[in-house]
C-alpha positions in Angstrom: 128.3 132.1 89.9 128.9 128.4 89.0 128.4 127.5 92.6 125.0 129.3 92.6 123.9 127.5 89.5 124.9 124.2 90.9 123.0 124.9 94.1 119.8 125.8 92.1 119.9 122.8 89.9 117.3 120.1 90.4 118.5 116.6 90.9 116.2 113.8 89.9 116.9 110.2 90.7 117.5 107.9 87.7 114.4 106.1 86.3 113.7 102.6 87.5 115.1 99.6 85.5 111.6 98.8 84.1 108.7 101.1 83.5 105.4 100.6 81.8 103.0 103.2 80.7 99.6 102.8 79.1 96.8 104.6 77.6 93.2 103.6 77.5 90.7 105.2 75.2 87.1 104.8 74.3 86.8 105.4 70.6 83.0 105.3 70.3 82.1 101.6 70.6 85.5 100.1 71.0 87.9 100.2 73.9 91.6 100.5 73.0 94.3 99.6 75.5 97.9 100.4 74.5 100.9 99.4 76.7 104.3 100.9 76.1 107.2 99.1 77.7 110.6 100.9 78.2 114.0 99.9 79.3 116.5 102.6 80.3 114.4 105.3 78.7 113.9 103.6 75.3 110.8 101.9 74.0 111.2 98.2 73.7 107.6 97.0 73.1 104.2 98.3 72.1 101.1 96.2 72.6 97.7 97.7 71.5 94.5 95.8 71.9 91.2 97.0 70.6 88.0 95.3 71.7 84.5 95.7 70.2 82.9 94.8 66.9 86.3 94.6 65.1 88.8 93.4 67.7 92.5 93.9 66.8 95.8 93.3 68.4 99.0 95.1 67.3 102.4 94.3 68.7 105.8 95.9 67.9 109.2 95.1 69.4 112.4 97.2 69.2 116.0 96.0 69.6 118.7 97.7 71.7 119.5 100.1 68.8 115.8 101.2 68.6 115.3 99.3 65.3 112.0 97.5 64.7 112.6 93.7 65.3 109.1 92.4 65.2 105.7 93.6 64.1 102.3 92.0 63.8 98.6 92.9 63.6 96.0 90.3 64.3 92.5 90.7 63.1 90.3 87.7 63.8 92.3 84.7 62.5 94.4 86.8 60.1 97.9 88.1 60.8 99.4 90.9 58.8 102.3 93.3 58.8 102.0 97.0 59.4 103.1 99.7 56.9 106.2 101.8 57.5 103.9 104.8 58.2 101.9 102.8 60.9 105.1 101.6 62.6 106.5 105.2 62.6 103.3 106.5 64.1 103.3 103.9 66.9 107.0 104.7 67.7 106.2 108.5 67.7 103.3 108.0 70.1 105.5 105.9 72.4 108.1 108.7 72.5 105.4 111.2 73.3 104.0 109.1 76.1 107.5 108.7 77.5 108.0 112.5 77.5 104.7 113.0 79.3 105.5 110.3 81.8 108.9 111.9 82.5 107.2 115.3 83.0 104.6 113.8 85.4 107.3 112.0 87.3 109.4 115.2 87.6 106.3 117.0 89.0 105.6 114.0 91.4 102.3 113.4 89.7 101.0 109.9 90.4 98.1 108.0 88.8 96.0 106.3 91.5 93.3 103.7 90.7 91.0 101.7 92.7 87.5 100.5 93.4 84.9 102.7 95.1 82.6 100.7 97.4 80.2 102.3 99.8 82.4 105.5 100.1 85.7 103.6 100.6 88.4 103.4 97.9 90.4 100.2 97.8 93.6 100.8 95.8 94.5 98.3 93.1 97.8 97.5 94.8 96.0 97.1 98.2 95.2 99.4 101.0 92.7 102.3 101.0 92.8 105.9 100.0 91.0 109.1 100.9 91.8 111.6 98.2 91.0 115.3 98.8 88.7 115.9 95.8 87.3 119.4 95.2 83.6 120.0 95.6 82.9 119.5 91.9 84.7 116.1 91.7 83.0 115.0 95.0 79.6 115.9 93.6 80.3 114.0 90.4 81.4 110.9 92.4 78.3 111.2 94.6 76.0 111.3 91.6 77.7 108.3 89.9 77.4 106.4 93.2 73.6 107.1 93.4 73.2 105.8 89.8 75.5 102.8 90.0 74.2 99.3 90.6 77.6 98.0 92.0 81.1 99.1 92.7 82.8 101.7 90.6 86.2 102.0 89.2 87.9 105.3 90.0 91.1 106.9 88.7 92.7 110.2 89.8 96.0 112.1 89.7 97.6 112.9 93.0 100.4 115.6 93.1 101.8 118.1 95.6 99.7 120.7 94.0 96.4 118.8 94.5 94.2 116.0 93.4 92.4 115.7 90.0 89.6 113.2 89.5 90.0 111.5 86.0 87.4 108.9 85.6 84.6 107.1 87.4 83.0 104.2 85.6 81.3 100.8 85.9 84.7 99.2 85.1 87.5 97.6 87.2 90.5 99.7 86.2 92.8 97.4 88.3 92.7 94.8 85.5 94.5 97.2 83.2 97.2 98.3 85.7 100.5 96.9 84.5 102.8 95.0 86.8 106.3 93.6 86.4 105.0 90.0 85.9 103.0 91.1 82.9 106.0 92.4 81.0 
């Protein structure tokens, strides 16, 4: 029985030494970009930048024991600290994002981003892609292309189960893609 259980177990390789996960949201008039940086499965830094009428930058750092070691919010020229509730909320969100990232990684789901130009997708890291979008997604992309005055940013999920178009916009998503030099 034990041999059968071991044979059925799923082995997943250890996570990479550095990982970065992000979340970009449009909250009405402002764009919010939040980057979570992890080391060995633990959050080490959170950087949140809000642009728009009331720009704001929030930064939190955590030590090896997971304790808050630095926090700051910048609004205009003012710097201020965050409340305990705010720091707890940011830490909670970082743990949730990590759990989602781990689930997506286990399912071999990958975020792909690039620039759509005359029917060709150039990936942010270079090279081209030809995702297999369903008819609805292909129709949406064709409509956005007809109404666009230039190149379009495109983001989608790619997994063994299929492809899911996430976003097509007049933005260059590649500028938000984290890389090791940024961390």
